[in-house]
C-alpha positions as CSV (number, residue, x, y, z in Angstrom):
1,M,20.3,-19.6,-5.2
2,S,19.5,-15.8,-5.4
3,G,19.5,-16.0,-9.2
4,S,16.7,-18.6,-9.1
5,L,14.7,-16.5,-6.6
6,K,15.2,-13.4,-8.8
7,N,14.0,-15.3,-11.8
8,Q,10.9,-16.5,-10.0
9,N,10.2,-12.9,-8.9
10,K,10.4,-11.7,-12.5
11,K,8.0,-14.5,-13.6
12,R,5.6,-13.5,-10.8
13,N,5.6,-9.9,-11.9
14,Y,4.7,-10.8,-15.4
15,L,1.9,-13.1,-14.2
16,I,0.6,-10.3,-11.9
17,A,0.7,-7.8,-14.8
18,F,-1.2,-10.3,-17.0
19,L,-3.9,-10.9,-14.4
20,I,-4.3,-7.2,-13.7
21,C,-4.9,-6.5,-17.4
22,T,-7.4,-9.3,-17.9
23,F,-9.2,-8.3,-14.7
24,T,-9.4,-4.7,-16.0
25,A,-10.9,-6.0,-19.3
26,A,-13.5,-8.0,-17.3
27,L,-14.2,-5.1,-15.1
28,A,-14.6,-2.7,-18.0
29,S,-16.8,-5.0,-20.0
30,P,-20.1,-4.0,-18.4
31,L,-19.0,-0.3,-18.5
32,R,-18.8,-0.2,-22.3
33,Y,-22.6,0.7,-22.4
34,I,-22.1,3.5,-19.9
35,L,-18.7,5.0,-20.7
36,D,-17.3,6.2,-24.0
37,L,-14.5,4.2,-25.5
38,A,-12.0,7.0,-24.8
39,N,-12.8,6.6,-21.1
40,I,-12.4,2.9,-21.2
41,V,-9.0,3.2,-22.9
42,M,-7.9,5.6,-20.1
43,L,-8.6,2.8,-17.6
44,F,-6.2,0.5,-19.4
45,L,-3.7,3.3,-19.6
46,L,-4.0,3.8,-15.8
47,V,-3.4,0.1,-15.3
48,V,-0.3,0.1,-17.4
49,F,1.0,3.2,-15.6
50,L,0.5,1.5,-12.2
51,I,2.1,-1.7,-13.4
52,A,5.1,0.3,-14.5
53,L,5.4,2.0,-11.1
54,R,5.1,-1.2,-9.1
55,L,6.4,-4.1,-11.2
56,G,9.0,-2.6,-13.6
57,R,9.7,-2.0,-17.2
58,G,9.3,-5.5,-18.6
59,P,5.9,-6.2,-17.1
60,A,4.8,-2.7,-18.1
61,V,5.8,-3.3,-21.8
62,M,4.0,-6.6,-21.8
63,S,0.9,-5.1,-20.2
64,A,0.9,-2.3,-22.7
65,F,0.7,-4.7,-25.6
66,L,-1.8,-6.9,-23.8
67,A,-4.0,-3.9,-22.9
68,V,-4.1,-2.7,-26.6
69,A,-4.9,-6.2,-27.7
70,L,-7.7,-6.7,-25.1
71,F,-9.1,-3.2,-25.8
72,D,-9.1,-3.8,-29.6
73,F,-10.6,-7.3,-29.3
74,F,-13.3,-6.6,-26.7
75,F,-14.3,-3.0,-27.1
76,V,-13.5,-1.6,-30.6
77,P,-16.3,-2.3,-33.1
78,P,-16.7,-4.8,-34.5
79,Q,-16.2,-6.6,-31.2
80,M,-14.7,-10.0,-30.9
81,S,-12.7,-9.7,-34.1
């Protein structure tokens, strides 16, 4: 029984990390006209750091890859490519 609960907790941590990264991308989207790209990437780095502190190594690695993909797709010119 405890193994099943532990597995659900791991899945929940990955889902939370995914949602936090996508929320950060949505939050940073209107800021791209105000802030430099270097500052926006620091927001993503901060999010990955906080995920690593709270949720563990696995969700942090996943969020690092996701943050890079989101930053590259939505913020690096040419955008949406």
